[in-house]
MARKE-313985 format. One record per atom (N, C-alpha, C): residue number from 0; residue in three letters; atom name; x, y, z. Coordinates in steps of 0.001 Angstrom, whole numbers, m for minus. Layout:
residues N
num,residuo,atomo,east,north,up
NUM,ALA,CA,X,Y,Z
...
END
This chain:
residues 166
num,residuo,atomo,east,north,up
0,MET,N,20830,825,6047
0,MET,CA,19768,1875,5916
0,MET,C,18594,1507,6754
1,THR,N,18135,2428,7610
1,THR,CA,16989,2172,8447
1,THR,C,15676,2462,7760
2,LEU,N,14605,1924,8294
2,LEU,CA,13276,2131,7780
2,LEU,C,12486,2975,8713
3,ARG,N,11451,3687,8161
3,ARG,CA,10589,4467,9003
3,ARG,C,9603,3564,9713
4,VAL,N,9510,3738,11048
4,VAL,CA,8548,2939,11805
4,VAL,C,7186,3615,11836
5,LEU,N,6169,2869,11359
5,LEU,CA,4792,3428,11371
5,LEU,C,4291,3538,12794
6,GLN,N,3425,4551,13036
6,GLN,CA,2849,4725,14320
6,GLN,C,1330,4751,14217
7,LEU,N,664,4355,15290
7,LEU,CA,m798,4455,15367
7,LEU,C,m1234,5831,15080
8,PRO,N,m2189,6149,14250
8,PRO,CA,m3247,5273,13736
8,PRO,C,m3005,4708,12318
9,ASP,N,m1797,4526,11833
9,ASP,CA,m1593,4062,10447
9,ASP,C,m2350,2718,10302
10,PRO,N,m3158,2640,9200
10,PRO,CA,m4040,1476,9030
10,PRO,C,m3267,163,8749
11,VAL,N,m2026,215,8286
11,VAL,CA,m1253,m957,8010
11,VAL,C,m1045,m1736,9275
12,LEU,N,m969,m1092,10490
12,LEU,CA,m728,m1717,11720
12,LEU,C,m1895,m2566,12135
13,LYS,N,m3101,m2268,11612
13,LYS,CA,m4304,m2979,12065
13,LYS,C,m4724,m4096,11160
14,LYS,N,m3945,m4383,10030
14,LYS,CA,m4308,m5388,9088
14,LYS,C,m3433,m6640,9228
15,PRO,N,m4030,m7817,9151
15,PRO,CA,m3247,m9011,9169
15,PRO,C,m2279,m9102,7931
16,ALA,N,m1027,m9528,8181
16,ALA,CA,m2,m9571,7202
16,ALA,C,m117,m10844,6314
17,PHE,N,404,m10750,5155
17,PHE,CA,452,m11890,4254
17,PHE,C,1663,m12826,4491
18,SER,N,1514,m14073,4135
18,SER,CA,2638,m14991,4246
18,SER,C,3870,m14519,3459
19,ALA,N,5006,m14740,4020
19,ALA,CA,6278,m14348,3338
19,ALA,C,6767,m15544,2521
20,ASP,N,7230,m15225,1356
20,ASP,CA,7833,m16286,465
20,ASP,C,9322,m16237,616
21,PRO,N,9946,m17252,1188
21,PRO,CA,11391,m17243,1346
21,PRO,C,12178,m17151,17
22,GLU,N,11477,m17483,m1085
22,GLU,CA,12147,m17353,m2407
22,GLU,C,12159,m15957,m3001
23,ASP,N,11414,m15031,m2289
23,ASP,CA,11367,m13618,m2763
23,ASP,C,12702,m12964,m2571
24,PRO,N,13365,m12541,m3640
24,PRO,CA,14715,m11965,m3520
24,PRO,C,14732,m10672,m2674
25,ALA,N,13635,m9927,m2583
25,ALA,CA,13621,m8702,m1887
25,ALA,C,13565,m8982,m314
26,LEU,N,13306,m10152,34
26,LEU,CA,13137,m10481,1449
26,LEU,C,14420,m10266,2284
27,GLN,N,15586,m10678,1669
27,GLN,CA,16834,m10532,2404
27,GLN,C,17154,m9084,2723
28,THR,N,16862,m8222,1731
28,THR,CA,17093,m6760,1915
28,THR,C,16168,m6249,3029
29,LEU,N,14919,m6632,2968
29,LEU,CA,13920,m6228,4040
29,LEU,C,14446,m6626,5411
30,ILE,N,14858,m7861,5554
30,ILE,CA,15371,m8346,6864
30,ILE,C,16593,m7583,7321
31,ASP,N,17503,m7310,6414
31,ASP,CA,18723,m6519,6739
31,ASP,C,18346,m5123,7195
32,ARG,N,17419,m4527,6493
32,ARG,CA,16962,m3188,6865
32,ARG,C,16182,m3157,8128
33,MET,N,15407,m4259,8443
33,MET,CA,14668,m4340,9679
33,MET,C,15672,m4420,10845
34,PHE,N,16739,m5259,10661
34,PHE,CA,17759,m5289,11734
34,PHE,C,18442,m3988,11938
35,ALA,N,18762,m3253,10838
35,ALA,CA,19334,m1931,10959
35,ALA,C,18446,m974,11755
36,THR,N,17139,m1068,11473
36,THR,CA,16148,m235,12196
36,THR,C,16088,m640,13668
37,LEU,N,16063,m1909,13927
37,LEU,CA,16050,m2396,15341
37,LEU,C,17314,m1809,16035
38,ASP,N,18479,m1963,15396
38,ASP,CA,19779,m1461,15987
38,ASP,C,19769,23,16248
39,HIS,N,19082,776,15361
39,HIS,CA,19047,2224,15452
39,HIS,C,18305,2741,16703
40,HIS,N,17363,1904,17206
40,HIS,CA,16578,2247,18420
40,HIS,C,17176,1447,19589
41,PRO,N,17869,2141,20539
41,PRO,CA,18676,1470,21519
41,PRO,C,17931,435,22376
42,ARG,N,16662,700,22775
42,ARG,CA,15940,m267,23619
42,ARG,C,15023,m1158,22860
43,CYS,N,15083,m1093,21548
43,CYS,CA,14209,m1917,20713
43,CYS,C,14721,m3360,20686
44,VAL,N,13814,m4333,20930
44,VAL,CA,14175,m5724,20935
44,VAL,C,13495,m6572,19888
45,GLY,N,12546,m5991,19217
45,GLY,CA,11840,m6725,18165
45,GLY,C,11131,m5762,17248
46,LEU,N,10951,m6243,16002
46,LEU,CA,10286,m5435,14964
46,LEU,C,9547,m6386,14050
47,ALA,N,8365,m5992,13637
47,ALA,CA,7567,m6811,12676
47,ALA,C,7511,m5989,11362
48,ALA,N,7480,m6693,10263
48,ALA,CA,7436,m5991,8952
48,ALA,C,6291,m5038,8796
49,PRO,N,5072,m5307,9317
49,PRO,CA,4027,m4274,9155
49,PRO,C,4391,m2937,9888
50,GLN,N,5222,m2976,10867
50,GLN,CA,5602,m1750,11545
50,GLN,C,6464,m859,10614
51,VAL,N,7067,m1413,9619
51,VAL,CA,7870,m648,8719
51,VAL,C,7213,m586,7299
52,GLY,N,5910,m816,7302
52,GLY,CA,5097,m621,6098
52,GLY,C,5039,m1703,5125
53,THR,N,5534,m2922,5501
53,THR,CA,5524,m4088,4590
53,THR,C,4612,m5130,5254
54,SER,N,3476,m5398,4595
54,SER,CA,2521,m6319,5184
54,SER,C,2872,m7803,4849
55,LEU,N,3996,m8201,5415
55,LEU,CA,4413,m9603,5302
55,LEU,C,4703,m10144,6688
56,ARG,N,4542,m11506,6788
56,ARG,CA,4781,m12150,8109
56,ARG,C,6245,m12402,8357
57,VAL,N,6938,m11334,8718
57,VAL,CA,8378,m11347,8958
57,VAL,C,8625,m10619,10299
58,ILE,N,9403,m11191,11180
58,ILE,CA,9831,m10506,12411
58,ILE,C,11343,m10615,12545
59,VAL,N,11917,m9663,13267
59,VAL,CA,13289,m9740,13680
59,VAL,C,13259,m9472,15174
60,LEU,N,14194,m10104,15925
60,LEU,CA,14258,m9848,17340
60,LEU,C,15607,m10134,17920
61,ASP,N,15833,m9511,19033
61,ASP,CA,17104,m9801,19828
61,ASP,C,16804,m9311,21218
62,ALA,N,16259,m10290,22026
62,ALA,CA,15929,m9950,23392
62,ALA,C,17157,m9788,24229
63,SER,N,18344,m10215,23760
63,SER,CA,19532,m10037,24581
63,SER,C,20026,m8607,24610
64,ARG,N,19396,m7708,23916
64,ARG,CA,19818,m6311,23876
64,ARG,C,19513,m5568,25210
65,VAL,N,18612,m6157,26026
65,VAL,CA,18302,m5587,27326
65,VAL,C,18523,m6634,28434
66,ASP,N,18798,m6221,29596
66,ASP,CA,19082,m7084,30699
66,ASP,C,17803,m7482,31400
67,LYS,N,17078,m8462,30858
67,LYS,CA,15827,m8946,31447
67,LYS,C,15953,m10460,31560
68,PRO,N,15280,m11135,32504
68,PRO,CA,15387,m12517,32677
68,PRO,C,14659,m13282,31549
69,GLY,N,15197,m14426,31196
69,GLY,CA,14591,m15322,30225
69,GLY,C,15645,m15872,29254
70,SER,N,15124,m16634,28292
70,SER,CA,15978,m17268,27303
70,SER,C,16609,m16097,26392
71,ARG,N,17696,m16456,25773
71,ARG,CA,18360,m15481,24912
71,ARG,C,18942,m16207,23690
72,HIS,N,18138,m16197,22621
72,HIS,CA,18578,m16825,21408
72,HIS,C,19348,m15906,20502
73,GLY,N,19506,m14677,20886
73,GLY,CA,20293,m13667,20091
73,GLY,C,19424,m13115,18960
74,ARG,N,20190,m12712,17948
74,ARG,CA,19495,m12090,16737
74,ARG,C,18806,m13166,15936
75,LEU,N,17503,m12981,15784
75,LEU,CA,16682,m13951,14937
75,LEU,C,15856,m13244,13971
76,ALA,N,15756,m13762,12776
76,ALA,CA,14698,m13392,11817
76,ALA,C,13835,m14605,11573
77,MET,N,12531,m14388,11572
77,MET,CA,11658,m15506,11356
77,MET,C,10539,m15133,10408
78,LEU,N,10320,m16020,9440
78,LEU,CA,9261,m15836,8467
78,LEU,C,8030,m16734,8899
79,ASN,N,6858,m16173,8733
79,ASN,CA,5620,m16882,8971
79,ASN,C,5639,m17591,10339
80,PRO,N,5947,m16909,11402
80,PRO,CA,5987,m17550,12757
80,PRO,C,4622,m17764,13289
81,SER,N,4501,m18825,14045
81,SER,CA,3234,m19050,14792
81,SER,C,3585,m19712,16125
82,ILE,N,2803,m19410,17109
82,ILE,CA,2966,m19977,18435
82,ILE,C,2184,m21231,18519
83,VAL,N,2916,m22347,18798
83,VAL,CA,2305,m23687,18851
83,VAL,C,1996,m24162,20265
84,HIS,N,2615,m23488,21177
84,HIS,CA,2376,m23802,22622
84,HIS,C,2645,m22579,23485
85,ARG,N,1823,m22352,24452
85,ARG,CA,2067,m21264,25364
85,ARG,C,1566,m21661,26723
86,SER,N,2276,m21152,27821
86,SER,CA,1868,m21505,29194
86,SER,C,2425,m20473,30156
87,HIS,N,1894,m20465,31379
87,HIS,CA,2255,m19621,32469
87,HIS,C,1993,m18116,32231
88,PRO,N,702,m17801,32202
88,PRO,CA,341,m16375,32029
88,PRO,C,801,m15455,33142
89,ARG,N,1182,m14218,32759
89,ARG,CA,1529,m13221,33767
89,ARG,C,1257,m11866,33195
90,LEU,N,1011,m10880,34050
90,LEU,CA,748,m9462,33724
90,LEU,C,1998,m8702,33777
91,LEU,N,2306,m7908,32723
91,LEU,CA,3513,m7099,32757
91,LEU,C,3329,m5870,31895
92,ARG,N,4245,m4901,32061
92,ARG,CA,4154,m3646,31322
92,ARG,C,4836,m3791,30024
93,GLU,N,4197,m3290,28940
93,GLU,CA,4720,m3414,27593
93,GLU,C,4692,m2061,26898
94,GLY,N,5653,m1795,25963
94,GLY,CA,5691,m609,25205
94,GLY,C,5956,m1010,23711
95,CYS,N,5895,m44,22804
95,CYS,CA,6071,m341,21395
95,CYS,C,6470,907,20612
96,LEU,N,7378,717,19652
96,LEU,CA,7801,1843,18797
96,LEU,C,6643,2451,18044
97,SER,N,5636,1673,17775
97,SER,CA,4459,2132,16982
97,SER,C,3427,2881,17878
98,VAL,N,3615,2757,19150
98,VAL,CA,2747,3496,20128
98,VAL,C,3715,4172,21131
99,PRO,N,4487,5162,20644
99,PRO,CA,5634,5701,21411
99,PRO,C,5334,6424,22717
100,ASP,N,4087,6960,22834
100,ASP,CA,3818,7753,24040
100,ASP,C,3184,7000,25205
101,TYR,N,2960,5660,25019
101,TYR,CA,2258,4941,26061
101,TYR,C,2879,3553,26319
102,THR,N,2590,3066,27503
102,THR,CA,2916,1650,27876
102,THR,C,1582,1145,28419
103,GLY,N,1529,m213,28616
103,GLY,CA,288,m798,29165
103,GLY,C,579,m2137,29785
104,ASN,N,m310,m2489,30713
104,ASN,CA,m331,m3801,31369
104,ASN,C,m943,m4842,30434
105,VAL,N,m214,m5856,30110
105,VAL,CA,m637,m6855,29138
105,VAL,C,m473,m8227,29770
106,LEU,N,m1472,m9092,29628
106,LEU,CA,m1348,m10453,30054
106,LEU,C,m680,m11284,28868
107,ARG,N,506,m11830,29188
107,ARG,CA,1269,m12626,28244
107,ARG,C,1671,m13920,28914
108,GLU,N,2006,m14876,28045
108,GLU,CA,2472,m16201,28531
108,GLU,C,4007,m16130,28795
109,ASP,N,4472,m16722,29869
109,ASP,CA,5882,m16704,30217
109,ASP,C,6667,m17747,29392
110,ARG,N,6009,m18716,28812
110,ARG,CA,6702,m19719,28022
110,ARG,C,5922,m19929,26706
111,VAL,N,6665,m19943,25615
111,VAL,CA,6107,m20199,24303
111,VAL,C,7015,m21104,23439
112,GLU,N,6441,m21768,22543
112,GLU,CA,7139,m22440,21476
112,GLU,C,6630,m21938,20184
113,VAL,N,7597,m21458,19414
113,VAL,CA,7259,m20759,18137
113,VAL,C,7942,m21584,16995
114,VAL,N,7130,m21748,15868
114,VAL,CA,7676,m22377,14721
114,VAL,C,7545,m21455,13516
115,GLY,N,8429,m21519,12612
115,GLY,CA,8436,m20721,11370
115,GLY,C,9596,m21076,10556
116,LEU,N,9980,m20166,9705
116,LEU,CA,11095,m20401,8823
116,LEU,C,12243,m19381,9117
117,ASP,N,13492,m19776,8909
117,ASP,CA,14576,m18831,9051
117,ASP,C,14670,m18018,7757
118,ARG,N,15566,m17078,7712
118,ARG,CA,15598,m16181,6550
118,ARG,C,15877,m16876,5228
119,ASN,N,16393,m18087,5278
119,ASN,CA,16697,m18876,4068
119,ASN,C,15693,m19934,3753
120,GLY,N,14592,m19966,4554
120,GLY,CA,13495,m20933,4286
120,GLY,C,13572,m22225,5056
121,GLY,N,14610,m22413,5912
121,GLY,CA,14724,m23596,6714
121,GLY,C,13799,m23540,7950
122,THR,N,13357,m24698,8346
122,THR,CA,12439,m24752,9583
122,THR,C,13207,m24265,10794
123,LEU,N,12448,m23512,11563
123,LEU,CA,13011,m22942,12811
123,LEU,C,11969,m23184,13913
124,ARG,N,12405,m23756,14992
124,ARG,CA,11502,m24037,16138
124,ARG,C,12272,m23499,17392
125,ILE,N,11644,m22511,18092
125,ILE,CA,12302,m21894,19220
125,ILE,C,11381,m22073,20470
126,SER,N,12023,m22501,21558
126,SER,CA,11364,m22512,22850
126,SER,C,11914,m21323,23639
127,ALA,N,11057,m20396,23960
127,ALA,CA,11456,m19184,24667
127,ALA,C,10701,m19016,26000
128,HIS,N,11390,m18437,26951
128,HIS,CA,10697,m18128,28218
128,HIS,C,11134,m16714,28697
129,GLY,N,10327,m16205,29647
129,GLY,CA,10625,m14883,30191
129,GLY,C,10438,m13798,29177
130,PHE,N,11333,m12786,29217
130,PHE,CA,11243,m11618,28367
130,PHE,C,11200,m11981,26856
131,GLU,N,12053,m12923,26465
131,GLU,CA,12034,m13293,25030
131,GLU,C,10694,m13861,24585
132,ALA,N,10015,m14643,25414
132,ALA,CA,8697,m15158,25076
132,ALA,C,7741,m14056,24890
133,VAL,N,7807,m13016,25648
133,VAL,CA,6939,m11835,25535
133,VAL,C,7223,m11131,24192
134,VAL,N,8480,m10966,23836
134,VAL,CA,8844,m10364,22554
134,VAL,C,8260,m11093,21431
135,PHE,N,8384,m12417,21431
135,PHE,CA,7793,m13182,20319
135,PHE,C,6288,m12914,20226
136,GLN,N,5572,m12960,21349
136,GLN,CA,4086,m12748,21297
136,GLN,C,3760,m11352,20842
137,HIS,N,4509,m10345,21242
137,HIS,CA,4326,m8959,20843
137,HIS,C,4492,m8853,19351
138,GLU,N,5537,m9400,18801
138,GLU,CA,5819,m9220,17334
138,GLU,C,4785,m10013,16516
139,ILE,N,4505,m11187,16965
139,ILE,CA,3462,m11997,16186
139,ILE,C,2137,m11337,16234
140,ASP,N,1789,m10665,17351
140,ASP,CA,497,m9875,17360
140,ASP,C,566,m8862,16235
141,HIS,N,1674,m8176,16015
141,HIS,CA,1792,m7179,14934
141,HIS,C,1407,m7845,13567
142,LEU,N,1813,m9113,13418
142,LEU,CA,1536,m9817,12127
142,LEU,C,29,m10062,11967
143,ASP,N,m618,m10162,13093
143,ASP,CA,m2115,m10365,13071
143,ASP,C,m2887,m9060,13158
144,GLY,N,m2247,m7940,13021
144,GLY,CA,m2918,m6641,13069
144,GLY,C,m3307,m6201,14460
145,LYS,N,m2625,m6704,15506
145,LYS,CA,m2945,m6317,16885
145,LYS,C,m1760,m5534,17499
146,LEU,N,m2150,m4554,18346
146,LEU,CA,m1178,m3819,19083
146,LEU,C,m1334,m4150,20574
147,PHE,N,m376,m3821,21375
147,PHE,CA,m555,m4181,22840
147,PHE,C,m1789,m3498,23406
148,LEU,N,m2189,m2360,22841
148,LEU,CA,m3390,m1679,23306
148,LEU,C,m4690,m2548,23187
149,ASP,N,m4603,m3460,22187
149,ASP,CA,m5740,m4329,21947
149,ASP,C,m5822,m5442,23014
150,ARG,N,m4759,m5560,23799
150,ARG,CA,m4693,m6624,24782
150,ARG,C,m4850,m6159,26268
151,VAL,N,m4930,m4872,26459
151,VAL,CA,m5119,m4357,27849
151,VAL,C,m6538,m4589,28272
152,SER,N,m6674,m4845,29560
152,SER,CA,m8046,m5087,30074
152,SER,C,m8849,m3827,30059
153,SER,N,m8176,m2694,30422
153,SER,CA,m8940,m1430,30487
153,SER,C,m8072,m287,30029
154,LEU,N,m8520,463,29088
154,LEU,CA,m7761,1619,28592
154,LEU,C,m7632,2642,29677
155,GLU,N,m8582,2726,30579
155,GLU,CA,m8541,3690,31680
155,GLU,C,m7543,3371,32756
156,THR,N,m7421,2084,33125
156,THR,CA,m6559,1713,34288
156,THR,C,m5234,1001,33929
157,ASP,N,m5142,516,32662
157,ASP,CA,m4002,m325,32316
157,ASP,C,m3086,323,31249
158,VAL,N,m3356,1573,30873
158,VAL,CA,m2499,2291,29923
158,VAL,C,m1928,3520,30561
159,PHE,N,m599,3743,30374
159,PHE,CA,123,4832,31103
159,PHE,C,886,5669,30101
160,ARG,N,962,6939,30343
160,ARG,CA,1752,7864,29500
160,ARG,C,3224,7540,29817
161,ARG,N,3981,7393,28765
161,ARG,CA,5430,7063,28897
161,ARG,C,6130,8238,29510
162,LYS,N,7078,7982,30392
162,LYS,CA,7846,9021,30972
162,LYS,C,8790,9661,29945
163,SER,N,8968,10934,30072
163,SER,CA,9919,11634,29214
163,SER,C,11247,11888,29975
164,TYR,N,12340,11500,29266
164,TYR,CA,13642,11660,29882
164,TYR,C,14444,12721,29145
165,GLY,N,13984,13936,29239
165,GLY,CA,14685,14991,28449
165,GLY,C,15197,16105,29136
END
């Protein structure tokens, strides 16, 4: 069963999320439903719990769903993720299910190291580069109450109306 994805200006998207407790029995269902929601959207590669109305530090991602360069760790769920190292900044175009009508130029790091917990509470440490590194940064931003629009240099020159393919 999929979840409804919140869109700007929903206030949940702008609030920092709370730590997730791996002992919470409802967490497994949330993760499964987040993956179902990610799978429902063909070009979606990541989702954060606040985007589906749950203010917990939980992300799911699968950067291998699109053909972009970089590491590919496959389907991952991570609780309480944090970036412990980042390097090699670059500017690139980003979009988001929660901001469906726009894309923007965002400065992101090409390499990150992320630590957190897996869905069962075990320690997880991921070194990611390329597109997957960007996905981690984007989803962790959601946990901190930030959208890609908060990271563009200029709303006038770095935000673009998404093309319609209909």
